[in-house]
C-alpha positions in Angstrom: 160.8 -15.8 244.6 163.6 -13.5 245.6 164.2 -10.1 244.1 161.7 -9.2 241.3 162.6 -7.3 238.2 159.8 -4.9 237.4 159.2 -2.5 234.6 156.7 -1.0 232.2 155.8 -2.6 228.9 157.7 -1.3 225.9 155.9 1.1 223.5 153.7 -0.7 221.0 154.6 1.9 218.4 157.7 1.9 216.3 160.2 4.6 217.2 162.0 6.4 214.3 164.8 9.0 214.6 163.3 12.5 214.9 164.8 13.6 211.6 163.3 10.7 209.7 159.9 11.3 211.2 160.2 15.1 210.4 161.1 14.3 206.8 158.1 12.0 206.4 155.8 14.6 207.9 157.2 17.3 205.6 156.7 15.0 202.6 153.1 14.4 203.6 152.5 18.2 203.9 153.9 18.8 200.5 151.8 16.0 199.0 148.8 17.4 200.8 149.0 20.8 199.4 149.7 19.5 195.9 146.5 17.4 196.1 144.6 20.3 197.7 145.7 22.7 194.9 144.7 20.3 192.2 141.4 19.1 193.8 140.2 22.3 195.3 141.9 25.4 193.9 141.5 24.4 190.3 137.8 23.3 190.7 135.7 25.7 188.7 132.9 27.6 190.4 134.2 27.1 193.9 132.2 29.1 196.5 132.8 29.8 200.1 130.2 30.3 202.8 130.3 33.3 205.2 131.2 31.0 208.1 134.0 29.5 206.1 135.4 32.9 205.2 135.5 33.9 208.8 137.3 30.7 209.7 139.8 31.2 206.9 140.6 34.8 208.0 141.2 33.5 211.5 142.8 30.1 211.1 144.0 30.2 207.5 143.0 28.5 204.3 143.7 24.9 205.4 141.5 25.1 208.5 138.7 26.7 206.6 138.5 24.0 204.0 138.3 21.3 206.7 135.8 23.3 208.8 133.6 23.7 205.7 133.7 20.0 205.1 132.8 19.3 208.8 130.0 21.8 208.7 128.6 20.2 205.6 128.8 16.6 206.8 128.0 17.0 210.5 125.0 19.3 210.6 122.8 16.6 212.0 125.3 15.2 214.5 128.2 17.5 215.2 131.6 15.8 215.9 133.4 16.0 219.2 136.0 18.7 219.6 139.5 18.1 218.3 142.6 19.7 216.9 142.6 21.7 213.6 143.5 19.3 210.8 145.3 19.6 207.5 143.4 19.0 204.2 143.4 15.5 202.9 145.7 14.0 205.5 144.0 15.4 208.6 146.2 15.1 211.7 148.5 12.4 210.3 151.6 14.7 210.4 151.1 15.4 214.1 150.7 11.7 214.8 153.9 10.9 213.0 155.9 13.6 214.8 154.5 12.8 218.3 155.1 9.2 219.1 153.7 7.2 220.8 150.5 8.5 219.4 148.3 7.7 222.4 150.4 10.0 224.6 150.0 12.8 222.2 146.2 12.3 222.1 146.0 12.2 225.8 148.1 15.3 226.2 146.0 17.1 223.6 142.8 16.2 225.3 144.1 17.3 228.7 145.1 20.7 227.2 141.7 21.1 225.6 140.0 20.1 228.8 137.7 17.5 227.1 136.9 13.8 227.9 136.0 13.0 224.3 137.8 14.2 221.2 137.8 13.6 217.4 141.0 13.4 215.5 140.7 13.2 211.7 143.3 10.9 210.1 142.8 11.0 206.3 139.1 10.2 205.7 138.7 8.5 209.1 137.4 10.2 212.2 139.1 8.7 215.3 137.2 9.3 218.5 139.2 9.1 221.8 137.5 8.8 225.2 138.9 9.2 228.7 135.7 9.4 230.7 134.3 6.1 232.1 130.7 7.3 231.8 131.1 8.0 228.1 133.0 4.8 227.6 130.1 2.8 229.1 127.8 4.6 226.6 130.0 3.3 223.7 130.8 -0.2 225.0 127.4 -1.1 226.5 124.5 1.0 225.3 125.9 1.6 221.7 127.6 -1.8 221.5 125.8 -2.8 218.3 127.2 0.3 216.5 130.7 -0.4 217.6 130.9 -4.2 217.5 133.4 -4.4 214.7 137.1 -3.8 215.2 139.0 -1.4 213.0 140.2 -2.9 209.7 144.0 -2.4 209.6 147.0 -3.7 207.8 148.1 -5.5 210.9 144.7 -7.1 211.8 144.3 -8.3 208.2 147.8 -9.8 208.2 147.5 -11.5 211.6 144.1 -12.9 210.9 145.0 -14.5 207.6 142.7 -12.2 205.7 140.0 -12.0 208.4 139.4 -15.7 208.9 139.4 -15.8 212.7 137.0 -14.7 215.4 138.5 -11.9 217.3 139.9 -9.7 214.5 137.3 -10.3 211.8 134.6 -7.7 211.2 131.1 -8.3 212.2 129.5 -10.7 209.6 129.0 -14.3 208.6 132.6 -15.3 209.1 132.8 -13.7 212.5 129.6 -15.5 213.5 130.9 -18.8 212.3 134.2 -18.6 214.1 132.7 -17.2 217.3 130.3 -20.1 217.4 133.2 -22.5 217.1 135.1 -20.8 219.9 132.1 -20.6 222.3 130.8 -24.1 221.7 134.0 -26.1 221.1 137.0 -24.3 222.6 136.1 -22.3 225.7 133.2 -24.4 226.9 133.4 -26.1 230.4 133.8 -29.6 229.0 137.0 -28.6 227.1 138.3 -26.8 230.2 137.9 -29.9 232.3 139.3 -32.2 229.5 142.6 -30.3 229.4 143.0 -29.9 233.1 146.0 -32.3 233.4 148.0 -30.3 230.7 147.5 -27.1 232.6 148.4 -28.7 235.9 151.6 -30.1 234.4 152.6 -26.7 233.2 152.0 -25.2 236.6 154.3 -27.8 238.1 156.9 -27.0 235.4 156.7 -23.3 236.3 157.4 -24.1 239.9 160.4 -26.2 239.0 161.7 -23.6 236.5 161.5 -20.7 239.1 163.2 -23.0 241.7 166.0 -23.7 239.3 166.5 -20.0 238.5 166.7 -19.1 242.1 169.0 -22.0 242.9 171.3 -21.4 240.0 171.6 -17.6 240.7 173.9 -15.6 243.0 173.0 -14.8 246.6 170.5 -12.2 245.4 168.6 -14.8 243.3 167.0 -12.4 240.9 164.0 -13.7 239.0 162.6 -11.8 236.0 158.8 -12.0 236.6 157.9 -10.8 233.1 160.1 -13.4 231.5 158.8 -16.2 233.6 155.1 -15.2 233.4 155.2 -14.8 229.6 156.9 -18.1 229.0 154.6 -19.9 231.4 151.6 -18.6 229.4 153.3 -19.6 226.2 153.9 -23.1 227.5 150.3 -23.5 228.6 148.8 -22.4 225.3 151.2 -24.5 223.2 150.2 -27.6 225.3 146.5 -26.8 224.8 146.7 -26.2 221.1 149.6 -28.3 219.9 150.1 -30.7 222.8 153.7 -29.8 223.2 155.7 -27.4 225.4 158.6 -27.0 223.0 158.9 -26.4 219.3 162.6 -27.6 219.6 164.6 -29.5 222.1 163.4 -29.6 225.7 165.5 -27.6 228.2 166.9 -29.3 231.3 165.8 -26.5 233.6 162.3 -26.4 232.3 162.7 -23.0 230.7 162.2 -21.9 227.1 164.6 -22.8 224.3 165.6 -20.6 221.4 162.5 -21.4 219.3 160.2 -20.7 222.3 161.9 -17.4 222.9 161.4 -16.5 219.2 157.7 -17.6 219.5 156.9 -15.4 222.5 158.9 -12.4 221.2 157.0 -12.6 217.9 153.6 -12.9 219.6 154.2 -10.0 221.9 155.6 -7.9 219.0 152.5 -8.8 217.1 150.2 -7.7 219.9 152.1 -4.4 220.2 151.7 -3.8 216.5 148.1 -5.0 216.1 146.4 -1.6 216.6 149.5 0.6 216.6 149.3 3.7 214.5 150.1 2.9 210.8 149.8 5.7 208.3 148.6 3.5 205.4 145.5 2.5 207.5 144.3 6.0 207.1 145.8 7.0 203.8 145.4 3.8 201.7 147.2 5.3 198.7 150.4 5.0 200.8 150.1 1.2 201.3 153.3 -0.5 200.2 155.5 2.6 200.7 155.9 1.7 204.4 156.9 5.2 205.4 157.0 4.4 209.1 158.4 0.8 208.9 155.1 -0.6 210.4 154.3 -3.0 207.5 157.7 -4.6 207.5 157.6 -5.2 211.3 154.1 -6.7 211.0 155.2 -9.1 208.2 158.3 -10.2 210.0 156.5 -10.9 213.3 153.7 -12.8 211.4 156.2 -14.8 209.4 157.9 -16.0 212.6 154.6 -17.1 214.2 153.4 -18.8 211.0 156.7 -20.6 210.5 156.5 -22.2 213.9 152.7 -22.9 213.8 152.2 -24.0 210.2 154.7 -26.9 210.4 152.7 -28.5 213.1 149.3 -27.7 211.7 150.2 -29.0 208.2 151.5 -32.3 209.6 148.5 -32.7 211.9 146.1 -32.0 209.0 147.9 -34.7 206.9 147.6 -37.2 209.7 143.9 -36.8 210.1 143.2 -36.8 206.4 145.2 -40.0 205.9 143.6 -41.8 208.8 146.9 -42.0 210.7 145.5 -40.1 213.6 142.3 -41.2 215.3 142.1 -39.6 218.8 141.8 -35.9 219.7 144.3 -34.7 222.2 144.2 -30.9 221.9 142.5 -27.8 220.5 144.1 -28.4 217.0 142.6 -31.9 216.8 139.2 -30.4 217.8 139.3 -27.7 215.1 140.4 -30.2 212.4 137.7 -32.8 213.2 134.7 -30.4 213.3 132.0 -31.2 210.8 129.2 -29.3 209.2 125.6 -30.5 208.8 126.6 -32.5 205.7 129.5 -34.3 207.3 132.2 -32.2 205.6 135.0 -30.4 207.4 133.6 -27.2 209.0 136.9 -25.3 208.8 139.5 -25.0 206.1 143.2 -25.3 207.0 143.6 -21.6 206.5 140.8 -20.9 209.0 142.4 -23.4 211.5 145.8 -21.6 211.2 144.2 -18.2 211.7 142.1 -19.4 214.7 145.1 -21.1 216.3 147.1 -17.8 216.1 144.0 -16.0 217.4 143.8 -18.2 220.5 147.6 -17.8 221.1 147.3 -14.0 221.0 144.4 -14.0 223.4 146.0 -16.4 225.9 149.4 -14.9 226.6 148.9 -11.2 227.0 146.4 -10.5 229.8 147.4 -13.4 232.1 151.1 -12.5 232.1 150.4 -8.8 232.5 148.0 -9.5 235.4 150.7 -11.6 237.2 153.4 -9.0 236.8 151.1 -6.2 237.9 149.8 -8.1 241.0 153.3 -9.0 242.1 154.5 -5.4 241.6 151.7 -4.1 243.7 152.4 -6.6 246.5 156.1 -5.8 246.4 155.2 -2.1 246.9 152.6 -3.0 249.6 154.2 -5.6 252.0 151.0 -5.8 254.1 149.1 -7.1 251.0 151.9 -9.6 250.3 151.7 -10.8 253.9 147.9 -11.3 253.7 148.3 -13.3 250.4 150.9 -15.6 252.0 148.7 -16.1 255.1 145.7 -17.0 252.9 147.6 -19.5 250.9 149.0 -21.1 254.0 145.5 -21.3 255.5 143.7 -22.6 252.4 146.4 -24.8 250.8 148.8 -25.4 253.6 152.6 -25.9 253.3 152.6 -29.5 252.3 151.4 -29.2 248.6 151.2 -26.8 245.7 148.2 -24.6 244.8 145.7 -26.4 242.6 143.0 -25.0 240.4 140.4 -26.5 242.7 141.7 -24.2 245.5 140.4 -21.2 243.6 136.8 -20.5 244.4 
């Protein structure tokens, strides 16, 4: 493939100038102490335990009030260790000043020497884990207690109000959409049914990479990230909408302007999905958009919806009018599903949300895996040599790799 451009993924969190972030943090601190003064200082008959008094003398008034609350609420099950938090807002100011937040959390846990930590953000206790053994406890043994994903501004926006399977909280809607996915979308029969579309996109990928290499200079640089992401985008568009392009086809097999917009918006959405957003933890700030997160989420979602909804609305009309009779892709399957009474199982809003859900799930991990695998093989020539020898031995040099070649 020639020389490969490699790099790390861009941060999923929005970056603000330091002065703007500092101003927001100071504003939060001022608001915090005003609320603290009104809600606590002016409360009649306020008492303080001896433990709280000792903490106040050592850490100050703010830490003492938080510690008193923690002692009162966590007597039966103490929380993991964590940084001292502010009243009302918790550690939100620190999160806003230290972006990306996940690096600040990891550094803080390293300095504290702990594999599990609790960071209070507003009224929410966020537990971070770096130990595989503890992670298995959460994800396997305690799975029933952690089955729901967090409810955030981004997840609600991207799921159309929690109408899809992946982002919806555990409940009847989640069970309904999960049943649709497992029985109608990712089942073996559908996989076999759409084999030719996937094979066609694999052939187009080969042609596109060849054209890039042939049209380049002597170095023939190919951006693996660009190619892998748009290949995944082509595949999922063929499977859902039965089309590679939203706009005009490109002669070299590569993406056009609308396809670039589509993938950029999808990966932006994935980066924003569970990024730190202050209004997720302090709901009374919703709408102020202090960190610009809400605006970015709305813009990315609007781009994806603009491209998807035009096709879905037209396809819905075709099926309802009887103009379309044969299913050719996932969208047709979702539209034609019936309940026990013969009525449509899904509303058009649920179909739009689920189509976006499938798109998000299909493009991220495969493209990242390809980029990572090629990066590792470039850094380890012996591994690359073994991979080439295996392909030559199993497939040969007279044809392209097929899905049937993979055990």
